C-alpha positions as CSV (number, residue, x, y, z in Angstrom):
1,X,0.0,0.0,0.0
2,X,1.4,3.4,-1.0
3,X,0.3,6.4,0.9
4,X,0.9,10.1,0.1
5,X,1.6,12.5,2.9
6,X,0.2,15.8,1.6
7,X,-0.2,19.2,3.1
8,X,0.8,22.9,3.1
9,X,4.2,24.1,4.2
10,X,5.0,24.0,8.0
11,X,2.4,21.4,8.9
12,X,4.7,18.8,10.2
13,X,4.9,16.5,7.2
14,X,8.6,15.8,7.5
15,X,8.2,15.0,11.2
16,X,5.3,12.6,10.5
17,X,7.3,11.0,7.6
18,X,10.3,10.4,9.8
19,X,8.1,9.2,12.7
20,X,6.4,6.6,10.4
21,X,9.5,5.4,8.4
22,X,12.4,6.1,10.6
23,X,14.0,7.9,7.7
24,X,15.3,11.5,8.0
25,X,14.5,13.9,5.2
26,X,17.7,15.1,3.5
27,X,18.5,18.7,4.2
28,X,19.5,19.1,0.5
29,X,16.1,17.9,-0.7
30,X,14.7,20.0,-3.6
31,X,11.3,21.6,-3.0
32,X,9.7,19.7,-5.9
33,X,11.2,16.4,-4.9
34,X,9.1,13.5,-3.4
35,X,10.8,11.2,-0.8
36,X,9.7,7.6,-0.2
37,X,10.2,5.3,2.8
38,X,9.0,1.9,4.0
39,X,7.3,1.5,7.4
40,X,6.8,-2.0,8.9
41,X,3.3,-2.3,10.5
42,X,3.9,-3.4,14.1
43,X,1.4,-6.2,14.8
44,X,0.8,-7.7,18.3
45,X,-0.7,-10.8,16.6
46,X,2.5,-11.4,14.7
47,X,4.5,-11.0,17.9
48,X,2.3,-13.6,19.6
49,X,2.5,-16.1,16.8
50,X,6.3,-15.7,16.7
51,X,6.4,-16.4,20.5
52,X,4.3,-19.5,19.9
53,X,6.2,-20.9,16.8
54,X,9.7,-19.5,17.4
55,X,10.3,-19.1,13.7
56,X,13.5,-18.5,11.8
57,X,12.0,-15.3,10.5
58,X,9.3,-12.8,11.5
59,X,7.8,-10.5,8.9
60,X,5.4,-7.7,9.4
61,X,3.2,-6.2,6.7
62,X,4.5,-2.9,5.3
63,X,3.3,0.5,4.2
64,X,5.1,2.7,1.7
65,X,4.9,6.4,2.4
66,X,5.5,9.2,-0.1
67,X,6.4,12.6,1.3
68,X,5.0,14.9,-1.3
69,X,6.2,18.5,-2.0
70,X,4.3,21.3,-0.3
71,X,0.9,22.1,-1.6
72,X,0.9,25.6,-3.0
73,X,-2.1,27.7,-3.9
74,X,-2.9,28.5,-7.6
75,X,0.4,27.0,-8.8
76,X,0.9,26.6,-12.5
77,X,2.6,23.3,-11.9
78,X,1.8,20.8,-9.1
79,X,4.7,18.5,-8.4
80,X,2.9,17.5,-5.2
81,X,0.0,16.2,-7.3
82,X,2.3,14.1,-9.6
83,X,3.6,12.3,-6.5
84,X,0.1,11.8,-5.0
85,X,-1.4,10.4,-8.2
86,X,0.8,7.3,-7.8
87,X,-0.7,6.5,-4.4
88,X,-3.5,4.3,-3.0
89,X,-4.5,6.8,-0.3
90,X,-3.8,10.4,0.5
91,X,-3.0,11.3,4.2
92,X,-3.8,15.0,4.3
93,X,-1.9,16.6,7.2
94,X,-3.6,19.7,8.4
95,X,-1.9,22.1,10.9
96,X,-4.0,22.7,14.0
97,X,-1.2,23.8,16.4
98,X,0.1,27.3,17.0
99,X,3.8,27.8,17.6
100,X,5.3,31.3,17.6
101,X,8.5,30.1,16.1
102,X,6.9,28.2,13.2
103,X,5.4,30.5,10.6
104,X,2.2,29.7,8.7
105,X,2.1,30.4,4.9
106,X,-1.3,32.2,5.3
107,X,-0.2,34.1,8.4
108,X,-2.6,32.4,10.9
109,X,-3.6,28.9,12.0
110,X,-7.0,27.9,10.6
111,X,-7.4,24.1,10.1
112,X,-10.7,24.2,8.2
113,X,-9.5,27.0,5.9
114,X,-6.4,25.0,5.1
115,X,-8.3,21.8,4.5
116,X,-10.7,23.7,2.1
117,X,-7.7,25.2,0.3
118,X,-6.1,21.8,-0.3
119,X,-9.4,20.3,-1.4
120,X,-9.8,23.1,-3.9
121,X,-6.4,22.4,-5.3
122,X,-7.2,18.7,-5.6
123,X,-10.4,19.6,-7.5
124,X,-8.5,22.0,-9.8
125,X,-5.8,19.4,-10.6
126,X,-8.4,16.8,-11.5
127,X,-10.3,19.3,-13.6
128,X,-7.2,20.1,-15.6
129,X,-6.4,16.4,-16.1
130,X,-10.0,15.5,-17.2
131,X,-10.2,18.5,-19.6
132,X,-6.8,17.6,-21.1
133,X,-7.9,14.0,-21.6
134,X,-11.2,15.0,-23.1
135,X,-9.4,17.2,-25.6
136,X,-7.1,14.4,-26.6
137,X,-10.0,12.0,-27.1
138,X,-11.7,14.6,-29.2
139,X,-8.7,14.9,-31.5
140,X,-8.4,11.1,-31.7
141,X,-12.1,10.8,-32.5
142,X,-11.6,12.3,-35.9
143,X,-9.9,9.2,-37.0
144,X,-12.6,6.9,-35.6
145,X,-13.3,6.0,-32.0
146,X,-12.9,2.5,-30.3
147,X,-15.5,1.2,-27.8
148,X,-12.9,1.7,-25.0
149,X,-12.4,5.3,-26.0
150,X,-16.1,5.9,-26.2
151,X,-16.5,4.5,-22.7
152,X,-13.7,6.6,-21.3
153,X,-15.2,9.8,-22.9
154,X,-18.6,9.0,-21.4
155,X,-17.0,8.6,-17.9
156,X,-14.9,11.7,-18.2
157,X,-18.0,13.8,-19.2
158,X,-19.6,12.5,-15.9
159,X,-16.5,13.5,-14.0
160,X,-16.4,16.9,-15.7
161,X,-20.0,17.7,-14.6
162,X,-19.2,16.7,-11.0
163,X,-16.0,18.8,-10.9
164,X,-17.8,21.8,-12.2
165,X,-20.1,21.5,-9.2
166,X,-17.0,21.2,-7.0
167,X,-17.8,17.6,-6.1
168,X,-15.1,15.1,-5.4
169,X,-15.0,12.3,-8.0
170,X,-15.4,9.7,-5.3
171,X,-19.1,10.7,-5.2
172,X,-19.6,9.5,-8.8
173,X,-20.8,5.9,-8.9
174,X,-19.2,3.6,-11.5
175,X,-19.7,0.0,-12.3
176,X,-16.6,-2.4,-12.3
177,X,-16.1,-2.0,-16.1
178,X,-16.1,1.8,-15.8
179,X,-13.8,1.7,-12.8
180,X,-11.3,-0.4,-14.7
181,X,-11.4,2.0,-17.7
182,X,-10.2,5.1,-15.6
183,X,-8.0,3.3,-13.0
184,X,-4.7,4.4,-14.7
185,X,-5.6,8.1,-14.7
186,X,-4.7,8.7,-11.0
187,X,-7.5,11.1,-10.2
188,X,-6.8,12.7,-6.8
189,X,-10.4,13.3,-5.7
190,X,-11.3,9.6,-6.4
191,X,-8.4,8.5,-4.2
192,X,-9.4,7.8,-0.5
193,X,-8.4,10.6,1.8
194,X,-7.6,10.4,5.5
195,X,-7.4,13.8,7.3
196,X,-4.8,14.0,10.0
197,X,-4.8,17.0,12.2
198,X,-1.5,17.9,13.8
199,X,-2.4,19.4,17.2
200,X,-0.6,20.7,20.3
201,X,-0.2,18.5,23.3
202,X,-3.3,19.9,25.1
203,X,-5.6,19.0,22.2
204,X,-4.6,15.4,21.5
205,X,-8.1,14.2,22.3
206,X,-9.9,16.8,20.0
207,X,-12.4,15.3,17.5
208,X,-12.4,16.9,14.1
209,X,-15.2,14.6,12.8
210,X,-15.6,11.5,10.7
211,X,-12.6,10.3,8.5
212,X,-10.1,12.2,10.7
213,X,-7.6,11.5,13.5
214,X,-5.5,13.8,15.6
215,X,-1.8,13.5,16.3
216,X,0.8,15.6,17.9
217,X,3.8,14.9,15.7
218,X,6.1,16.7,18.2
219,X,4.9,14.7,21.2
220,X,4.9,11.4,19.3
221,X,8.5,12.0,18.2
222,X,9.4,12.5,21.9
223,X,7.6,9.3,22.8
224,X,9.4,7.4,20.0
225,X,12.8,8.6,21.2
226,X,12.2,7.2,24.8
227,X,14.1,4.0,25.3
228,X,12.8,3.3,28.8
229,X,9.4,1.6,28.5
230,X,8.2,2.5,32.0
231,X,9.1,6.2,31.4
232,X,7.4,6.1,28.0
233,X,4.2,4.6,29.4
234,X,4.1,7.1,32.2
235,X,4.6,10.0,29.8
236,X,1.8,8.7,27.6
237,X,-0.5,8.2,30.6
238,X,0.0,11.8,31.7
239,X,-1.0,13.0,28.2
240,X,-4.0,10.7,27.9
241,X,-2.5,8.7,25.1
242,X,-3.6,5.1,25.2
243,X,-1.9,3.7,22.1
244,X,1.2,4.8,20.2
245,X,0.4,7.0,17.2
246,X,1.8,4.5,14.7
247,X,-0.8,1.9,15.8
248,X,-3.6,4.4,15.5
249,X,-2.4,5.7,12.2
250,X,-2.2,2.2,10.7
251,X,-5.6,1.3,12.0
252,X,-7.0,4.5,10.4
253,X,-5.3,3.8,7.1
254,X,-6.6,0.2,7.0
255,X,-10.2,1.4,7.8
256,X,-10.0,4.1,5.1
257,X,-9.0,1.5,2.4
258,X,-11.1,-1.3,3.7
259,X,-8.1,-3.5,4.5
260,X,-7.4,-6.3,7.0
261,X,-4.7,-8.8,7.9
262,X,-4.4,-12.6,7.6
263,X,-1.5,-14.7,8.7
264,X,0.7,-17.6,7.8
265,X,2.6,-19.2,10.6
266,X,5.2,-22.0,11.1
267,X,8.7,-22.7,12.3
268,X,10.2,-21.1,9.1
269,X,8.3,-17.8,9.2
270,X,5.4,-16.0,10.9
271,X,4.0,-13.3,8.6
272,X,1.2,-10.8,8.2
273,X,-0.4,-10.3,4.8
274,X,-2.7,-7.4,3.8
275,X,-5.8,-7.9,1.7
276,X,-9.1,-6.1,1.1
277,X,-12.0,-7.0,3.3
278,X,-14.3,-9.5,1.5
279,X,-11.4,-11.2,-0.4
280,X,-11.9,-14.9,-1.2
281,X,-9.5,-17.6,-0.2
282,X,-7.9,-17.9,-3.7
283,X,-7.4,-14.1,-3.9
284,X,-5.8,-14.1,-0.5
285,X,-3.5,-16.9,-1.5
286,X,-2.5,-14.9,-4.6
287,X,-1.1,-12.3,-2.3
288,X,1.5,-14.9,-1.3
289,X,2.1,-16.3,-4.8
290,X,0.2,-16.3,-8.0
291,X,0.5,-20.1,-8.2
292,X,-1.6,-20.4,-5.1
293,X,-4.5,-18.5,-6.6
294,X,-4.1,-20.3,-9.9
295,X,-3.9,-23.8,-8.5
296,X,-6.0,-23.3,-5.3
297,X,-7.5,-26.5,-3.8
298,X,-8.5,-25.5,-0.3
299,X,-7.3,-23.6,2.7
300,X,-6.9,-24.7,6.3
301,X,-8.0,-22.0,8.6
302,X,-7.5,-21.4,12.3
303,X,-8.9,-18.4,14.1
304,X,-6.2,-16.4,15.9
305,X,-8.0,-16.4,19.2
306,X,-8.6,-20.2,19.0
307,X,-4.9,-20.9,18.4
308,X,-3.8,-18.7,21.3
309,X,-6.4,-20.3,23.6
310,X,-5.3,-23.8,22.6
311,X,-1.6,-23.0,22.8
312,X,-0.5,-25.1,19.8
313,X,-1.6,-26.4,16.4
314,X,-1.9,-29.9,17.9
315,X,-4.3,-28.7,20.6
316,X,-6.4,-26.6,18.3
317,X,-6.8,-29.6,15.9
318,X,-7.8,-31.8,18.9
319,X,-10.4,-29.2,19.8
320,X,-11.8,-29.3,16.3
321,X,-11.0,-25.7,15.7
322,X,-9.1,-26.1,12.4
323,X,-11.4,-25.9,9.4
324,X,-11.0,-26.8,5.7
325,X,-12.6,-24.3,3.3
326,X,-13.0,-24.2,-0.4
327,X,-12.6,-21.4,-2.9
328,X,-15.9,-19.6,-1.9
329,X,-14.6,-19.0,1.7
330,X,-14.2,-15.3,2.5
331,X,-11.1,-14.7,4.6
332,X,-11.7,-12.9,7.9
333,X,-9.4,-10.6,9.8
334,X,-7.0,-12.6,11.9
335,X,-7.4,-15.9,10.1
336,X,-4.3,-18.1,10.2
337,X,-4.1,-19.8,6.8
338,X,-2.4,-22.8,5.2
339,X,-3.1,-22.9,1.5
340,X,-3.2,-26.2,-0.4
341,X,-2.7,-25.9,-4.1
342,X,-1.5,-27.7,-7.2
343,X,-0.1,-26.3,-10.5
């Protein structure tokens, strides 16, 4: 999963990127340059499985984060948009903290104004892309139009009408065939967006509404730097923080994209895999290797809670809690799977 970190200047994007990936942003980075980093998703279930199996290797799921250039108002070019178009989700970081030593591009802190500004820029970027694509299709139409081109033109006209009304393209309903036809365009307002509000330490619990979460990047950086666990827990308790921000961010990202985790476990490796909710067993197996999806026979499934309660595979089998399922089985969050296949 590739996630764009997007926002105005001086919102804390670099701090958030470093917090998530552990990678420092080079001081010599050009303003128009995007930086990428990988972030393992810490998972208590993987830890518990590794403790049970003592495998040679433990592998967490991963997110790939893209630190986009600063969003600028009414720009003739949008390097931040080019970086965001390649991503599965946009994490829009909005400044909601006031710090005398940190200037704001607009001269004052106003989270809702800034959010509206960025949304306006996303709409403008999509409008330009849709108009350019429609103009190209019109030129190509003179030499004859294929069925695929006609379908794309029809969809883009729908999009153009929505954008003229300042509606995000995510509000336009498409069938699977239409969705496939425009997938490669990378339209920003059709990409899922998670709004992250960077707050001061006295507003960590503030609620900005559905589809949002709050984080104090400065405080979370301090927490991440604490090596003593007792000291860290005490500090978090004082601030009313129950879970580390990374756990909350990853949970919010998964919810925004409709994702979940299943697991494979054994003495060689314990590993988390990310799939979309509602995925069938063959599709889940295909995440591991395409041969599994192609030659799927069945899948042995143990529920995570059942395995931990039993204490071992042998005991969970004795309890009748290991189930064989066919290709129609829909994988559930936390399933521990052993795929049987033949190619």
